[in-house]
LUMFITOR-72600 format. One record per residue (C-alpha): residue number from 1; y, x, z negated. Coordinates in steps of 0.1 Angstrom, whole numbers, plus 5000, padded with zeros to 4 digits. Layout:
REM LUMFITOR-72600
+-----+-------+------+------+
: seq : north : east :   up :
+-----+-------+------+------+
: NUM :     Y :    X :    Z :
...
+-----+-------+------+------+
***
This chain:
REM LUMFITOR-72600
+-----+-------+------+------+
: seq : north : east :   up :
+-----+-------+------+------+
:   1 :  4077 : 8260 : 4122 :
:   2 :  4048 : 8242 : 4105 :
:   3 :  4056 : 8250 : 4069 :
:   4 :  4094 : 8248 : 4076 :
:   5 :  4089 : 8212 : 4089 :
:   6 :  4069 : 8203 : 4058 :
:   7 :  4096 : 8215 : 4035 :
:   8 :  4127 : 8204 : 4054 :
:   9 :  4116 : 8170 : 4067 :
:  10 :  4121 : 8147 : 4038 :
:  11 :  4116 : 8109 : 4042 :
:  12 :  4153 : 8104 : 4049 :
:  13 :  4152 : 8131 : 4076 :
:  14 :  4120 : 8116 : 4091 :
:  15 :  4137 : 8082 : 4092 :
:  16 :  4166 : 8096 : 4112 :
:  17 :  4142 : 8114 : 4136 :
:  18 :  4123 : 8081 : 4141 :
:  19 :  4156 : 8063 : 4148 :
:  20 :  4167 : 8089 : 4173 :
:  21 :  4134 : 8094 : 4191 :
:  22 :  4124 : 8129 : 4180 :
:  23 :  4099 : 8120 : 4153 :
:  24 :  4067 : 8123 : 4175 :
:  25 :  4073 : 8159 : 4185 :
:  26 :  4082 : 8171 : 4150 :
:  27 :  4052 : 8153 : 4135 :
:  28 :  4029 : 8174 : 4156 :
:  29 :  4045 : 8206 : 4142 :
:  30 :  4041 : 8193 : 4106 :
:  31 :  4004 : 8190 : 4109 :
:  32 :  4000 : 8228 : 4110 :
:  33 :  4022 : 8235 : 4080 :
:  34 :  4001 : 8237 : 4048 :
:  35 :  4003 : 8275 : 4045 :
:  36 :  4035 : 8296 : 4044 :
:  37 :  4047 : 8306 : 4079 :
:  38 :  4038 : 8342 : 4089 :
:  39 :  4064 : 8365 : 4103 :
:  40 :  4054 : 8379 : 4136 :
:  41 :  4066 : 8410 : 4155 :
:  42 :  4092 : 8387 : 4172 :
:  43 :  4108 : 8378 : 4139 :
:  44 :  4106 : 8414 : 4127 :
:  45 :  4123 : 8427 : 4159 :
:  46 :  4150 : 8400 : 4156 :
:  47 :  4158 : 8408 : 4120 :
:  48 :  4158 : 8445 : 4127 :
:  49 :  4189 : 8441 : 4149 :
:  50 :  4210 : 8418 : 4126 :
:  51 :  4240 : 8432 : 4108 :
:  52 :  4248 : 8400 : 4089 :
:  53 :  4235 : 8366 : 4078 :
:  54 :  4243 : 8337 : 4055 :
:  55 :  4223 : 8327 : 4025 :
:  56 :  4225 : 8294 : 4006 :
:  57 :  4215 : 8290 : 3970 :
:  58 :  4218 : 8262 : 3945 :
:  59 :  4243 : 8262 : 3917 :
:  60 :  4229 : 8247 : 3884 :
:  61 :  4254 : 8218 : 3886 :
:  62 :  4239 : 8207 : 3919 :
:  63 :  4264 : 8222 : 3943 :
:  64 :  4251 : 8243 : 3972 :
:  65 :  4266 : 8278 : 3976 :
:  66 :  4267 : 8299 : 4008 :
:  67 :  4273 : 8336 : 4008 :
:  68 :  4277 : 8360 : 4037 :
:  69 :  4257 : 8392 : 4035 :
:  70 :  4263 : 8422 : 4058 :
:  71 :  4253 : 8458 : 4064 :
:  72 :  4242 : 8482 : 4091 :
:  73 :  4219 : 8467 : 4118 :
:  74 :  4185 : 8465 : 4103 :
:  75 :  4195 : 8463 : 4067 :
:  76 :  4173 : 8433 : 4063 :
:  77 :  4138 : 8447 : 4060 :
:  78 :  4104 : 8430 : 4067 :
:  79 :  4083 : 8442 : 4038 :
:  80 :  4051 : 8424 : 4049 :
:  81 :  4043 : 8393 : 4070 :
:  82 :  4054 : 8370 : 4042 :
:  83 :  4083 : 8390 : 4027 :
:  84 :  4117 : 8402 : 4036 :
:  85 :  4144 : 8419 : 4016 :
:  86 :  4178 : 8434 : 4016 :
:  87 :  4199 : 8457 : 3995 :
:  88 :  4228 : 8439 : 3977 :
:  89 :  4259 : 8461 : 3980 :
:  90 :  4288 : 8461 : 3955 :
:  91 :  4313 : 8434 : 3963 :
:  92 :  4338 : 8412 : 3944 :
:  93 :  4316 : 8411 : 3913 :
:  94 :  4313 : 8373 : 3912 :
:  95 :  4274 : 8374 : 3912 :
:  96 :  4271 : 8338 : 3922 :
:  97 :  4240 : 8342 : 3944 :
:  98 :  4222 : 8364 : 3919 :
:  99 :  4230 : 8340 : 3891 :
: 100 :  4219 : 8310 : 3910 :
: 101 :  4186 : 8327 : 3919 :
: 102 :  4179 : 8334 : 3882 :
: 103 :  4178 : 8297 : 3876 :
: 104 :  4165 : 8283 : 3909 :
: 105 :  4148 : 8308 : 3933 :
: 106 :  4149 : 8286 : 3964 :
: 107 :  4172 : 8299 : 3991 :
: 108 :  4179 : 8292 : 4028 :
: 109 :  4191 : 8318 : 4053 :
: 110 :  4204 : 8317 : 4088 :
: 111 :  4205 : 8347 : 4111 :
: 112 :  4225 : 8345 : 4144 :
: 113 :  4224 : 8367 : 4175 :
: 114 :  4257 : 8357 : 4191 :
: 115 :  4255 : 8376 : 4223 :
: 116 :  4220 : 8362 : 4231 :
: 117 :  4227 : 8328 : 4215 :
: 118 :  4197 : 8328 : 4193 :
: 119 :  4193 : 8318 : 4156 :
: 120 :  4166 : 8319 : 4130 :
: 121 :  4165 : 8297 : 4099 :
: 122 :  4144 : 8308 : 4069 :
: 123 :  4134 : 8290 : 4037 :
: 124 :  4122 : 8314 : 4009 :
: 125 :  4118 : 8320 : 3972 :
: 126 :  4141 : 8348 : 3961 :
: 127 :  4139 : 8374 : 3933 :
: 128 :  4164 : 8401 : 3923 :
: 129 :  4152 : 8436 : 3917 :
: 130 :  4170 : 8467 : 3902 :
: 131 :  4163 : 8504 : 3900 :
: 132 :  4148 : 8497 : 3865 :
: 133 :  4126 : 8468 : 3875 :
: 134 :  4113 : 8479 : 3909 :
: 135 :  4126 : 8513 : 3921 :
: 136 :  4100 : 8517 : 3948 :
: 137 :  4109 : 8485 : 3966 :
: 138 :  4146 : 8490 : 3962 :
: 139 :  4142 : 8524 : 3978 :
: 140 :  4126 : 8507 : 4008 :
: 141 :  4157 : 8484 : 4011 :
: 142 :  4183 : 8512 : 4011 :
: 143 :  4198 : 8523 : 4044 :
: 144 :  4202 : 8561 : 4045 :
: 145 :  4237 : 8572 : 4054 :
: 146 :  4254 : 8539 : 4046 :
: 147 :  4282 : 8545 : 4021 :
: 148 :  4282 : 8512 : 4002 :
: 149 :  4269 : 8513 : 3967 :
: 150 :  4236 : 8494 : 3961 :
: 151 :  4237 : 8473 : 3930 :
: 152 :  4204 : 8455 : 3933 :
: 153 :  4180 : 8441 : 3959 :
: 154 :  4169 : 8407 : 3969 :
: 155 :  4132 : 8402 : 3977 :
: 156 :  4125 : 8369 : 3996 :
: 157 :  4090 : 8354 : 3998 :
: 158 :  4092 : 8334 : 4031 :
: 159 :  4078 : 8298 : 4030 :
: 160 :  4089 : 8287 : 4064 :
: 161 :  4112 : 8295 : 4093 :
: 162 :  4124 : 8279 : 4125 :
: 163 :  4139 : 8292 : 4157 :
: 164 :  4169 : 8270 : 4166 :
: 165 :  4180 : 8261 : 4201 :
: 166 :  4210 : 8280 : 4216 :
: 167 :  4232 : 8250 : 4220 :
: 168 :  4268 : 8253 : 4207 :
: 169 :  4265 : 8291 : 4199 :
: 170 :  4296 : 8307 : 4213 :
: 171 :  4288 : 8343 : 4224 :
: 172 :  4306 : 8369 : 4202 :
: 173 :  4303 : 8407 : 4204 :
: 174 :  4307 : 8434 : 4178 :
: 175 :  4329 : 8465 : 4186 :
: 176 :  4297 : 8485 : 4191 :
: 177 :  4283 : 8460 : 4215 :
: 178 :  4315 : 8459 : 4235 :
: 179 :  4317 : 8496 : 4237 :
: 180 :  4282 : 8497 : 4252 :
: 181 :  4289 : 8469 : 4277 :
: 182 :  4322 : 8485 : 4288 :
: 183 :  4310 : 8521 : 4289 :
: 184 :  4303 : 8520 : 4327 :
: 185 :  4338 : 8506 : 4333 :
: 186 :  4353 : 8532 : 4310 :
: 187 :  4335 : 8560 : 4329 :
: 188 :  4346 : 8547 : 4362 :
: 189 :  4382 : 8544 : 4350 :
: 190 :  4382 : 8580 : 4338 :
: 191 :  4368 : 8591 : 4372 :
: 192 :  4395 : 8572 : 4390 :
: 193 :  4422 : 8586 : 4368 :
: 194 :  4409 : 8622 : 4375 :
: 195 :  4409 : 8615 : 4412 :
: 196 :  4443 : 8600 : 4411 :
: 197 :  4457 : 8630 : 4392 :
: 198 :  4441 : 8654 : 4417 :
: 199 :  4456 : 8635 : 4446 :
: 200 :  4491 : 8635 : 4430 :
: 201 :  4488 : 8673 : 4424 :
: 202 :  4478 : 8677 : 4460 :
: 203 :  4507 : 8656 : 4472 :
: 204 :  4531 : 8677 : 4451 :
: 205 :  4517 : 8708 : 4466 :
: 206 :  4522 : 8695 : 4501 :
: 207 :  4557 : 8686 : 4493 :
: 208 :  4565 : 8721 : 4482 :
: 209 :  4548 : 8738 : 4511 :
: 210 :  4571 : 8749 : 4540 :
: 211 :  4569 : 8729 : 4571 :
+-----+-------+------+------+
***
């Protein structure tokens, strides 16, 4: 969190931390924050399981803009310990995030693991690539077998990241996660149904048998 703290803790933020008693702990984190934060295997594993995130960019008129990005689990790729990227699939053709990044490359991202109540915040410099400008990297960002059309890629040079606490994250589950969780129940239900059907057939057979 060292670099993240250096970037995010402005004088106004520090004043509120001091006022609310958290400044001492955060000050210690800032002291290790001169170099960009390095992504470890923990962050890489976390990102490899995400199927969506939110990215904030800055509109030229000063308004922040937040965009949802989604894809198959693992569509966000760790390219090296300082760089992540993702393929940008065809959507509603507003191109707001891509346009914002062309004028101001600073972005903020948040990734949430709802079942495990974990979240990762990332500050980065973003660039947009295409098949013409960087075909090799864009190929690394594509997900084989995923049917959506790739229009471009975003490459994000990570400056800092921070793991948030799990407070106030309501657990939510995807259809695939629910299927996996309920598979034992479904298997048991099918077994019970088969046993019930067999017992009913045996009962009918006994009813038809002469006394």
